[in-house]
N, C-alpha and C positions, 0 to 999 in steps of 0.2 A: 138780623136776628137768627140765632142758632136754636134748633130744636134737639134736644137729647133723647134718643131713642134707645130701647132695650131690646136686645136681641137674644132671642132664647133658642139654643140648640136642641135639635131633636136627638134622641138616644142614639141613632144610627151615625149622625154627624159626629156627636161626642166621641163614640168609638173610633170612627175613622181617623178623627184628628188625634185622638190620644195614642193611637198605634202608630201614625206617621210621626208623631213628636219623638216618641220612644225610639223609633227607627232613625230618626235624624241625630238623637242624642247618641245612639249607639254608634253612627256613622261617625259622628264628631269625635267620641272617644277612640274610635278604631282608628281613625286618621291622626288622632294626637298621638296614640300610642305607637302608631307606625313610624310618625317623626321623631318621637323620642328614642325608639329602637335605632333607627338610623342615625340619629346624632350620635347615640352612645358609640355605635359601631365606627363613626368617624373618629370620635375621640379617641377610642382605643386604638384604632389604626394609626392615627396621627402620633398619638403619645408614644406607642410602641415602636413602630417603625422609624420615626424620625429619631428617637433617641438612639436606636440601634445604628442608623445610618450615620448620625452626628459622631458617635463615639469610635466608629471604625475609620473616621476620617483622620483622627489625631495620631501621629506617628511616633510619639515618645511618652514616655511615663508621666513626665511634667505636664505636658499639654494636655494628657488624656485625664489625669486626676484634678488638674486645676479648671478645666473648661465647664465640668458638669458633675454635679453631685451623684448622679445616676451613672457615671462611668468608672470602670475599673480596669488596671494594667495587667495584663496577663504576663508575667516575666518570662514564663517558659516558652510562650509562643511570640512574645515581642508585639503584642497587638492589643487594640483598646476595644472594650466590648462594654455592652450595657450590663450593668451589675447584676440584673435579673438573669441574665443569661447564664452567668458564671455558676454554676450550682457547687463545686468544691473544687480545692485545690491549694498546694502548699505555697505557691508562688504568685500571690495576688497582692495587689497593692491598690488601696482605696484613697490615700491622701498623700498630698504633694511632698510632704516632710519626710516620707519613707520610700521616695523614689531613689533608686541608684543614680548617681551622677558620675559623669567620667571626664578625667582630665589626661589630655593627650601629650606626650612629650616623645622626642625622637632624636636619634644622632645617625651617624653614617652606619652604624651596624645593627642596632635595634630600635624597636618601637615600644613603648611602655603606655600602658593605659591605667591610671589609677581610679579604683572604684571607690566613691564616697557611700556612707550608710551600709557599709559591708557588715556591720553588727545587726541591722535591722534583721529580724526573723527571716522574713521571705527572701530578702536579698542574700544572707548568708547561706540559708539553705540551698537556693538555686546554685551558688557558686562552689559549694563545697560538697554536695551530694553526687558524686561520680561525675565529675564535669569533663567533658571531652572539647576541650579548648584548643582553638587554632586562629590563624588569621589571614585573610585574604587580601592581596596586594595586586590589582591589575590581573585579576582572575588566576594568580599563582597562589598555591596554598604553602603555609608554612607552619611550623610547629610553634606553639605558645604553652606557657605555663602560668600559673596563679600563686602567688605568695604573699601572705598579710594584705590582701586587696590590690596586689599589683600585678597586672597581666603583662607579661613580657614576651614580645615575638620578636625572633631573631631573623634580621632581614640583611642577607649577605649576598644577594644575587645582584651581582653588578652588570649583568647582561641587560636589564631594564633600565639602567641608568646611562643611556645613550641618546644622542640626539636622533639616531636613526629610528629607535624603537618609541622613544617618547621625546620628541622634540622641545614640548614645554617643560618637561621635567616636573609634571605635575602628576601625582599618583593618588588613586583613590583605593581606600582600605577599609575592611571591616573585620571586626572581632566575631568569632563564630563560636558560640557555645552549643553544644549539642545539636550541631547543624542548623541553628537559629543564629542570624545576625542581630548583633545589638544594635539598638536604635538610640543614637545621641541626640541630646537636647539641641545642641547646635551642629546643624548638618555641615558646617566648614570643617568640623573636627574628623571628618572622613577623609579629608585631603591632606596629602603630604607635598609640600613644595621642596624640592631636593635642594635648590639653591638657597633655601633659607638657612642652611647651615655650612655649605660651601663657599657662600659670599657674604659673611656677616655684615658688610657694610652697604648692602643693597639697600635702596630707597624705593619702596613699591606701595601699592595700595591694592588690596584685595576685595572683590565683590563677589556675592554670591546672590542668585535669584533663580526662581522656577517660573518658566512661561512655556505655553504650548506644548504641555507634555514633555519638556526638556528642562534640565537643570544647568545652570552656567555657573562656573568658578573662573572668574578671570583675574589675572595677575598682570598689572602694569608697573613697570619699573623706569626709573629715569637712567638716562645713558650714562650720566657722570657718577654712577655708584661704583664704577669698576667691574661690574658683572656683564662681561661681554656676552655671554650665550644669551642670557635673559633679556638685554637690551636690544639684540638683534631679531627677535621674535616678531615677525610680522603680525601675526595673531596670537594674543596671550589668553585665549579663553578655552577651558576644557569643557566640553559639551557631552551630556549624557543624557540617556533616557531617564525620565524621572522615576519609572515603576522599577526597572532591573538594574540601574547604574551601569548599563553597557555603554560604551562610548558611542556617541551620534556617528553613524556612518551615512555618507551620501556621495555620489560620484563627483559633485562639485561642493566645495566649502561653501558656508553661508557667506554672502558677499556684504550683507548688512545685518547688523546685530543691535537691537534696540536695549540698551541698558536699563534695568528696572531694579536698580539697587540703591539704598539709601546711603552708600558710601561715595557713590558718584552720581550726583544729581543736580538738577537746576533748583536752586533754593528759593531765589526771588531776582525780581527785575524791577528797574525804576526808569522812567514811568511805566505804569501798567496800563495806561488809557492815554490815547492820542486822538485829536480831531482828524478825521480822514482827508479833510481838503485843508491844505497848509501851503503857505508861501514859501516857508523854509524847511530845511531838513531838520530831523530831531535825532539826537543821540540816545540810545537805550543802553543802559548800563546793566548786565546780567551777572549774577552771583552763581558760580558753579562749583560745588565741593569738589576737591581734588581735581579742578580743571587742568592742573599742569601735566598730570600724568597721562591724559588723553592727547592734549595738545602738542606735546613734544614729538616731532617728527611727523606730525600729521597736518592737512590742510583743514581749515575750519570755515563752515558755512552756516549761517544763522537766518531763519525766518521766523517772522512774528505773524501769526494767525494765516499763514500762507504768504505772507508778504515778504519780500526779499530785505534782508538788514545787511546793508553793504559794507565792505571794509572792516571786517571784524579784526579786533585788535585786542591782544592779551595784555591787560593793565598789570596785573599781579597774578600769584598763584590761584586765584579763585575768582577773578573778575574779567568779563570780556565786554568790550564796549563796540556798539555797531551804529550805522547811520541809516535811518529809513526815510525815504523820500515821499513824494507825491502818491496818493492813492486814490483811485476812482470809486471804490466800493466799500460800503460798512461792513467791516468782518469782526469775528472774534474767533480765538482759538489759542491753542498752545503754543509757547515758545519752543522752537525745535533747533537744536544744534547738532551738525553732523561733523564727526571727525574722520576724514578720509585718509587711510593708509595705504599700503602697497597692495594688500589682497582684500581688505574689508573696511567697511564704514561702520563706526559706531555711532549710534543714534541716542541723543537724550531729548526727552519731551517733558516740559512742564506740566504739573498738576493743575497750576492756576493757569487761567486764560487771559491772553492779552487782548485789548479792545480797541478797535477803530470806530469811533462815534461821530454822529451827526447831532451837531450842537442845536438846540431848540430855545427860542425865547418863550419863557414861561411867565416871567413876572419882571414889573419895573419898581425899582425902589424909589419912591419920590423923594427921599432926602439926598440919596448920592446920585441920582437920575442916571444909574447904570444898570444895564440888563443883566438879568440873572440867567445864567446859562446852565441846563442840566443837560447830561447825556441822554440821547435817545434811546 
């Protein structure tokens, strides 16, 4: 049985409770306001600084204007900034369609860069208002001119084209306008391969990637293309610092280079799963894009999740077969192929993992009376 009682507060009790309730409400409001203010500060900080940082990471006009609606390309500085930071200027691009694009051609004496969208107002103004145009090739400066959207650089310095000064015959160049280097959409366009026109029958593949604050431009050619100098190079990678484009210098050359380019990569392998305990060996077939360019003149080693895959054999231009034997441990990991040459080893790693599994009995089919096995 419950008894309902009525409690009557005195005036002093009422005043005490009323004041404390008001105080509690004030504290709650104060705390709530503080949280809101802090949250607003976080949002402002995140919105402003993250946009600014993200914009400055883009290195070309197309990347800048295509990546984020709040980014704009400042042509005169060749940098990407938050649109809110750019107060005024004649050389600003906000949309990808108005970006200048560059097409590079060259021969034995000159280098030409054709600028598209030259009629766009910001682009036209930038190139036509008192432009001081030149080109840099391996830290040497040459005169350049522009006519109808075509920049021409006269390159007649034969001293740079010797095996002593540049054994790879690969050169890095930039077009400089008013002391600012133009940023091409395709970073490969900054490279000149001299044998590209002195040996028209060359059969090569070119790869470019950036890794560990360095950028790699590698050119591998087959020996039967008639280009003796190109085929004899033990290491065909031009390595530079990513920030200033200076050639990478070290007392000892890189003995191992991990290739991270889609032009030369492990694309697939079959099978991709094996039981780790087997009575017989298994053959694994690996598909490698442009495998023949790395395999020629180099020995090949293959591992599957760290397990040796023996007797690798080149089946065709893009297939390697190898044999994997008994394994004591359950493992998973990438397929790794190493191409060992005279002075360096080229390494390919698969994005997909190879798995050695432990089969487990999970169910029995009463119709077939066969165990169903699933990977562990």
